[in-house]
C-alpha positions in Angstrom: 0.0 0.0 0.0 1.4 3.4 -1.0 1.7 6.1 1.6 -0.5 9.1 0.6 0.9 12.6 0.7 -1.5 13.6 3.5 -0.4 10.6 5.6 3.2 11.5 5.1 2.4 15.1 6.3 0.6 13.7 9.3 3.5 11.4 10.2 6.0 14.3 9.8 4.0 16.4 12.2 2.8 14.0 14.9 5.9 11.8 14.9 8.4 14.3 13.7 7.9 17.1 16.3 8.4 14.9 19.4 11.3 13.1 17.7 13.0 16.4 16.9 12.5 17.5 20.5 14.1 14.3 21.8 16.9 14.0 19.3 18.1 17.7 19.4 19.9 17.5 22.8 21.4 14.1 21.8 22.8 15.6 18.6 24.1 18.7 20.5 25.9 16.4 23.0 27.5 14.3 20.2 28.6 17.6 18.5 30.3 18.7 21.8 32.1 15.4 22.1 33.3 15.5 18.5 34.6 19.0 18.9 36.7 17.9 21.9 38.1 14.7 20.5 38.4 15.3 16.8 38.3 17.8 14.0 36.8 17.5 10.6 38.0 18.9 7.3 38.2 22.7 7.0 36.0 22.7 3.9 33.4 20.1 2.7 35.0 17.1 1.1 32.1 14.6 1.0 28.9 16.6 0.6 25.4 15.0 0.8 22.3 16.7 -0.5 18.9 15.6 0.8 15.9 16.3 -1.3 13.3 13.5 -1.1 9.9 14.4 -2.5 10.2 16.9 -5.5 11.6 15.6 -8.8 11.7 19.1 -10.2 14.0 20.3 -7.3 16.6 17.7 -8.4 16.9 19.9 -11.5 16.7 23.3 -9.8 19.5 22.3 -7.4 21.9 21.4 -10.1 23.6 24.9 -10.3 24.2 24.6 -6.6 25.6 21.1 -6.9 28.0 22.1 -9.7 29.1 25.1 -7.6 30.0 22.7 -4.7 31.7 20.3 -7.2 33.8 23.1 -8.6 35.0 23.8 -5.0 36.4 20.3 -4.8 33.6 18.4 -3.0 32.6 14.9 -3.9 28.8 14.9 -4.2 26.2 12.5 -2.7 22.4 12.6 -2.9 19.5 11.1 -0.9 16.1 11.0 -2.6 13.0 8.9 -2.6 13.4 5.8 -4.7 10.4 6.8 -6.9 12.1 10.1 -7.8 15.7 8.8 -8.4 15.4 9.0 -12.2 15.3 12.8 -12.0 19.0 12.8 -11.1 19.9 11.0 -14.3 18.9 13.9 -16.6 22.2 15.7 -16.0 24.2 13.0 -14.2 25.9 15.5 -11.9 26.0 12.9 -9.1 27.7 9.5 -9.7 25.1 6.7 -9.7 26.9 4.9 -6.9 26.7 8.1 -4.7 22.9 8.2 -4.9 21.1 6.8 -1.9 17.4 6.1 -2.0 14.5 5.6 0.5 11.5 3.5 -0.5 8.4 5.6 0.4 5.8 3.1 -1.0 5.2 1.5 2.4 5.8 2.4 6.1 8.0 -0.7 6.5 10.1 0.2 3.5 10.4 3.8 4.7 11.7 2.7 8.2 14.1 0.0 6.8 15.7 2.3 4.2 16.0 5.2 6.7 17.9 3.0 9.1 20.1 1.6 6.3 20.9 5.2 5.1 22.0 6.3 8.5 24.5 3.4 8.5 25.6 3.9 4.9 26.2 7.6 5.4 28.5 7.0 8.3 30.4 4.3 6.3 31.0 6.8 3.6 32.2 9.3 6.2 30.0 12.1 4.9 31.3 15.3 6.5 28.7 17.8 5.2 25.0 17.6 4.7 22.8 20.1 2.9 19.1 19.7 3.7 17.2 21.1 0.7 13.8 20.4 2.0 11.8 23.4 3.3 11.2 22.6 7.0 10.5 18.9 6.8 11.1 17.2 10.2 12.0 13.9 8.6 14.9 15.3 6.6 16.0 17.3 9.7 16.2 14.1 11.6 18.2 12.4 8.8 20.5 15.5 8.7 21.1 15.4 12.5 21.7 11.7 12.8 23.8 10.8 9.7 27.1 11.6 11.4 28.1 14.7 9.5 29.9 17.4 11.4 28.8 20.3 9.1 25.0 20.4 8.7 23.4 23.1 6.6 19.7 24.0 6.0 16.9 26.4 6.5 16.1 27.6 10.0 13.0 29.3 11.2 14.8 31.7 13.6 12.1 34.0 15.1 9.3 32.9 12.7 6.4 30.8 13.7 5.5 27.6 11.9 7.3 24.4 11.1 9.7 24.0 14.0 12.1 21.0 13.5 14.5 21.1 16.3 18.2 22.1 16.4 19.9 19.7 14.0 21.8 22.3 12.0 25.3 23.7 12.6 24.9 26.3 9.9 21.5 28.0 9.8 20.4 29.7 6.6 17.5 32.2 6.3 15.1 30.9 3.7 14.1 33.8 1.4 10.6 33.5 -0.1 11.3 36.5 -2.3 14.1 35.1 -4.5 14.1 32.1 -6.9 14.6 28.7 -5.3 17.8 28.2 -7.3 19.3 31.1 -5.5 18.1 29.8 -2.1 19.9 26.6 -2.9 23.1 28.5 -3.8 22.9 30.3 -0.5 23.2 26.9 1.2 26.4 26.2 -0.7 27.8 29.5 0.5 27.0 28.6 4.1 28.6 25.2 3.7 31.9 26.6 2.5 32.0 29.8 4.5 35.0 30.2 6.8 33.2 32.4 9.3 29.9 31.7 11.1 27.2 34.2 10.2 23.7 34.6 11.8 21.9 34.1 9.6 23.8 32.8 6.6 24.2 33.9 3.7 25.0 37.6 3.5 25.9 37.6 -0.2 24.5 38.7 -3.6 23.7 35.8 -6.0 23.8 37.0 -9.6 21.3 35.7 -12.1 24.3 34.3 -14.1 24.9 31.8 -11.3 21.6 29.9 -11.9 22.4 28.9 -15.5 21.4 25.3 -16.0 23.6 22.7 -17.8 22.1 21.1 -20.9 21.6 17.4 -21.2 23.9 15.4 -23.4 21.7 13.5 -25.8 23.0 10.6 -27.9 22.0 10.6 -31.6 20.7 7.1 -31.3 18.3 8.0 -28.5 17.1 10.9 -30.6 16.4 8.7 -33.6 14.7 6.1 -31.5 12.1 8.6 -30.1 11.7 10.2 -33.5 10.9 6.8 -35.1 8.4 6.1 -32.4 6.6 9.4 -33.0 6.5 8.9 -36.7 5.2 5.3 -36.3 2.3 6.5 -34.1 1.5 9.3 -36.4 1.4 6.9 -39.4 -0.8 4.4 -37.5 -3.2 7.3 -36.7 -3.2 8.2 -40.4 -1.7 11.6 -39.7 0.4 13.2 -42.5 3.4 14.3 -40.5 6.9 15.1 -41.7 9.5 15.9 -39.1 11.3 19.2 -39.8 8.5 20.5 -41.9 5.7 20.0 -39.4 6.2 21.0 -35.8 5.7 19.0 -32.6 3.7 20.7 -29.8 3.6 18.9 -26.4 0.6 19.3 -24.0 1.2 18.1 -20.5 -2.2 18.3 -18.7 -1.6 16.6 -15.4 0.2 17.5 -12.2 1.4 15.4 -9.2 -0.9 14.5 -6.4 1.3 16.5 -4.1 -0.7 19.6 -5.0 -3.7 18.8 -7.3 -4.8 22.5 -7.2 -2.1 23.1 -9.8 -4.1 21.5 -12.5 -5.7 23.5 -15.3 -8.9 21.6 -16.1 -9.1 18.8 -18.6 -11.7 20.8 -20.5 -9.5 23.8 -20.9 -6.6 21.6 -22.2 -9.0 20.1 -24.7 -10.1 23.5 -25.9 -6.5 24.6 -26.2 -5.7 21.6 -28.4 -8.6 22.6 -30.6 -7.4 26.2 -30.8 -3.9 25.1 -31.6 -5.0 22.7 -34.3 -7.3 25.4 -35.9 -4.3 27.8 -36.1 -1.6 25.2 -37.0 -3.5 22.4 -38.7 -0.5 20.5 -40.0 1.4 20.4 -36.7 1.5 17.3 -34.5 0.1 17.6 -31.0 1.4 15.0 -28.4 -0.5 14.9 -25.1 2.1 13.6 -22.6 2.0 11.9 -19.3 3.2 8.9 -17.3 1.8 5.4 -18.0 -0.5 5.8 -15.0 -2.0 9.0 -16.6 -3.1 7.3 -19.8 -6.8 7.5 -19.0 -6.5 11.1 -17.8 -4.7 12.1 -21.0 -7.1 10.1 -23.2 -10.1 12.0 -21.8 -8.4 15.3 -22.8 -7.7 13.9 -26.3 -11.2 12.5 -26.8 -13.0 15.7 -25.8 -10.7 17.7 -28.1 -11.5 15.3 -30.9 -8.6 16.5 -33.0 -7.1 14.1 -35.5 -3.6 15.5 -35.2 -3.6 15.0 -31.4 -2.2 11.8 -30.0 -2.3 10.3 -26.6 1.4 10.0 -25.9 1.2 9.0 -22.2 3.7 6.3 -21.3 5.3 6.3 -24.8 8.7 7.4 -23.5 10.7 6.5 -20.5 12.0 9.1 -18.1 15.4 8.9 -19.7 13.9 9.6 -23.1 12.4 12.9 -22.0 15.4 15.0 -23.1 15.3 13.5 -26.7 11.5 14.1 -26.8 11.9 17.7 -25.7 14.8 18.3 -28.2 12.6 17.0 -31.1 9.7 19.1 -30.0 9.1 22.9 -30.5 6.8 24.0 -27.7 5.3 22.5 -24.6 2.3 23.7 -22.5 2.3 22.3 -19.0 0.9 22.8 -15.5 3.4 23.9 -12.9 5.0 20.5 -12.4 8.1 18.4 -13.1 8.1 18.6 -16.9 8.4 22.4 -16.8 11.8 21.9 -15.0 12.9 18.7 -16.8 12.6 20.5 -20.1 14.9 23.2 -19.0 17.9 20.9 -19.6 17.1 21.2 -23.3 16.3 24.1 -25.7 12.6 23.4 -25.7 10.3 26.5 -25.4 7.7 26.1 -22.8 4.5 27.8 -21.4 3.9 27.0 -17.7 0.7 27.7 -15.9 0.9 28.8 -12.3 -1.8 29.1 -9.6 -1.2 28.0 -6.0 2.6 28.7 -6.4 4.5 31.6 -7.9 6.9 31.6 -10.9 9.0 34.2 -9.0 10.1 31.4 -6.7 9.5 28.2 -8.8 9.6 29.3 -12.4 11.4 27.2 -14.9 15.0 28.3 -15.7 14.7 27.2 -19.3 13.2 29.0 -22.4 10.0 29.5 -20.5 7.0 31.9 -20.3 5.0 31.7 -17.1 1.3 32.5 -17.0 -0.4 33.4 -13.6 -3.6 35.2 -12.8 -2.0 37.0 -9.9 -5.0 36.7 -7.6 -4.9 38.2 -4.1 -4.9 34.8 -2.5 -2.1 33.4 -4.6 0.4 31.9 -3.9 -1.4 30.1 -1.1 1.2 27.4 -0.5 4.6 27.9 1.0 7.3 26.5 3.3 5.3 27.9 6.2 2.2 25.7 5.6 3.8 22.5 4.5 2.7 23.3 1.0 -0.9 22.4 1.9 -3.7 24.7 1.1 -7.4 24.7 2.3 -8.5 25.7 -1.2 -10.8 23.3 -3.0 -11.7 25.7 -5.8 -8.6 26.7 -7.8 -10.0 29.9 -9.3 -6.3 30.9 -9.8 -6.1 28.3 -12.5 -9.6 28.7 -13.8 -8.9 32.4 -14.4 -6.3 31.5 -17.0 -8.1 31.5 -20.4 -7.4 29.5 -23.5 -6.8 32.7 -25.4 -4.0 33.7 -23.0 -2.3 30.4 -23.3 -2.7 30.3 -27.1 -1.1 33.8 -27.4 2.0 32.6 -25.5 2.1 29.4 -27.6 2.3 31.6 -30.6 5.2 33.6 -29.1 7.1 30.5 -28.3 6.5 28.9 -31.7 8.0 32.0 -33.3 11.0 31.8 -31.1 11.4 28.1 -31.8 11.1 28.7 -35.5 13.9 31.3 -35.3 16.1 29.0 -33.2 15.7 26.1 -35.7 16.1 28.4 -38.8 12.6 27.9 -40.2 
């Protein structure tokens, strides 16, 4: 039985708070003993990042990881097993240095947690960076893994998600700058030679958040291209790659925050509008294998011949080739908006409960948001859980608005490809 998001939140609160209270003095005592009897490296040598639940964050943290790597640190990463594939898009961390926790069952969660705490000590991890925004579970992992230097976000005088005193270097989480810059501030704290309260009193330039591009093998590109052409032929669609464009529609969003979804009906109407304006272009409606039925409803309501249900047709590793072959993607605020940033794909990303100022894609992206007074309604302070059951912020985004931005991005894509 899979653990639901709400169950994990409940466990994090009802179990996490008392455990943090109990473990904090123990961690402080162990720190004191370590300082008396031994000294660690002056700068991070074996640096572990912890980011469990958000696949998109594994992309957004890449500039920070490469910054640490350039300073001479060997990188390690801890992530939920179901999200591990997100680290393969750029391969910044060596596969053998990626640790996973199985979150599909409570038993697996406990077993893998204990195993990680042992493995981390065996690898002699000296520095941990907790990327999660006030999760008690990752705070406990950070405090108990044996690292002397432990960096993460601290609440200081704020109210909200208290998680004990596991950190040796406490960073102020800034909700007014992009998350990539927040991640880079953690690197500064990890390598700083002087203690600051709070870290990090530095300016982070926009140039520092540049994302590396995925290395795509020609064979992988041809394989995905052949699959697209085969499906188009089977559907009796006259499609010629290079002459006709590929437009991706990603209509779903993760169960972590279902309020991020633009309605299936709107996506169907958008597909109709795109086909009316660009009748020869191929529209691929994407999603995971589990989203096939959801995607097929969007396709059937649209009832456009040139639109194909492409859910489950590519593996996660084949996303970069798919994005490279395509011209534009429209997506809810979800993983694909970030995964596509490792390629040159032009995207249109729809935002509602969250803000692009903090979580916008760092690729060739245009964000659309209604800017309602209640939005964004989720943040680190409320465990990214909103009481909203009527996402007017997404409903307020019209098909005409999205189509206008699709037109802009198609023009840019045409220029980039020399059409």
